[in-house]
C-alpha positions, 0 to 999 in steps of 0.5 A, a space after each residue: 364412582 370414585 372420588 379420584 376419577 377426575 384426578 390427573 395429578 397427585 401432590 405429595 408431602 415429602 417430610 414424614 410422608 415420603 421421607 422418614 424423618 425420625 429414622 433418618 435424624 435420630 441417629 445423628 441426634 444421639 451423639 449430639 445429645 449424649 449427657 445433655 438431654 434426658 430421654 435421649 434422641 427419641 424424646 428430643 425428636 418428639 419435642 422437635 416435631 411438636 415445636 417445628 409445627 409451632 415455628 411454621 405456624 408462627 412464620 405464617 401467622 405473624 406475616 413478617 416475611 417467610 423465613 423458609 423451612 430450613 430456618 425453622 429447622 434451625 430455630 426449632 433445634 435451638 429452642 428444644 436444646 435450650 428447653 432441655 438445658 443446653 445451648 448448641 455450639 456452632 458445631 452442633 448446628 452444623 451436624 444437625 443441619 447436615 443430617 437434614 441433607 441425608 434423609 431417606 425415603 420410606 422403603 416402599 415409596 420408590 416402587 409405589 411412585 414408579 407404579 403411579 407414574 403411568 397413571 398420574 402426574 407426580 408432584 412434590 408439594 412441600 414446605 421445604 425451600 425450593 433448592 433444598 427440595 430439588 436436592 432431596 428429590 434428585 439425591 435422596 428420593 431418586 424418583 423423577 417427579 413431574 413438578 417440584 413445588 415449594 411453598 416459597 411461591 405462596 410465602 406461607 407454610 401448609 396448610 395455608 390455602 395459598 399453597 394448594 391454590 398456587 399448585 393448581 395454578 402452576 399445574 394449570 389444573 382445577 383443584 378437583 383434578 389434584 389429590 393431596 397425599 400426606 401423612 400429616 392430617 392438617 395437610 390433607 385437611 388444608 387441601 380438602 378445604 381448598 377443593 382438592 381430593 385428599 388421601 391420608 397416609 396414616 403411618 403413625 396411627 394418629 387420629 385425623 383432625 376433628 372437622 366437618 364431614 366434607 373435609 374428611 379424607 377421601 381415603 386413608 391408607 397405611 403406606 404407599 403400598 396401600 396408596 398404589 393399591 387404592 388408585 391402581 387396583 380398583 
């Protein structure tokens, strides 16, 4: 018996799982950083990803009001730039934020998602702001998800338990009928602690969180081709 036999919907992380953040954003960073940051765009991006996680956790933990995803993107850019010794200009902010509107999906995602559509409800469950998510799904991913759910409804970023429970409530499904698909292991862990099934997309060859056995992913795949094979070719 497969752990996915009861699953009726797949919930997908977007940032870093469906959408290739590094590949989309580092070209935009290169002209902004020329002569300003040692290590160039690749090192600056590494610091951005690390710092944004902190910004999101602080947003949830301090409970001063959910600031939203794009605000954490802006604050993260400000922090890392200043840590590298320069203060961004308004034009720098505009250029960086504009690049976030031009994110590209990983090359195998569209075809795999279309294959999965006939078997499961496809749901975007993302830390992004709701209007922003709809722009990305329609204009950049180009796949018609059955639902697009933002953490705005929960008022906290993943992996807050309210996010996964709110998704089950909105979809009118039991948590065990959902599977979280994410390349962020903290996201799969958060979903598993709430009773969702979990599939870790190990795009970046990173270890899963250290945890108790019942919160490990139900499956690990390399990419969405592996995801489709796991769920459809069994």
